[in-house]
N, C-alpha and C positions, 0 to 999 in steps of 0.2 A: 503494501498499500505505500501511497505517497502521503511525502505529511503535510500534504493543504488534505487528501484523505482520511488522516492519521486525529489533524488537527479536527474535523467536522464527525467525525466520530465521538469523539472525545463530549463536546458543545456537546453533541445531541443528547448523549452517556448523562450530562450533565441536567440538557433541561430535563430531560425525565427526569428524575431525583430531585429537585425541585415542582412538581408537578405534583409526584409521591406526595411531598413532603405536605405539599398547600391541599390534597385531595383528600389526609386525614389516612393514605398507609402509612404502612406499621417500615418502619430499616430493613424488617425483613424480608421485607418482597422487591428485594434490591435481584432484579429476574438477570443482573453476570454474576459467571462464578468468582469468586470470594479471590482474591490474589490477582484480578486479570485489572487493567487499565481503563475497559469499563466499568470495574465494579468500585473504583477510587472516584472515578467522575463522576460517576449518578451517588456516592454516598457525602460527596463535596456538592452535589445539587443541593442533594435532605436538608444536613446541615446548615448549608448557605440562607434554606428555604425556611426556616425553622427560628434563622433569628428576626422575623417580624411577625408581624402582631395581624389581626385582619385585614387592617387600612391600610397595611404595606410598609407600615415602621414599623422600625425599629422601636424595642420597648425600655426605658430606662430605666434604669435602678433606683431602683428605695432609698 
């Protein structure tokens, strides 16, 4: 795969992870094989989305 294809695939996995978190899916629902780059990108997207509240804002610490 070319670098551009790798980047696109990583971006897609990241976006899928974000959507999973926003839809309430559990992190254990990661469809990619553990240890794969896609798994890591999906998880990063999931964790990224988890930092935001329902309004899309980063919650402030009390």
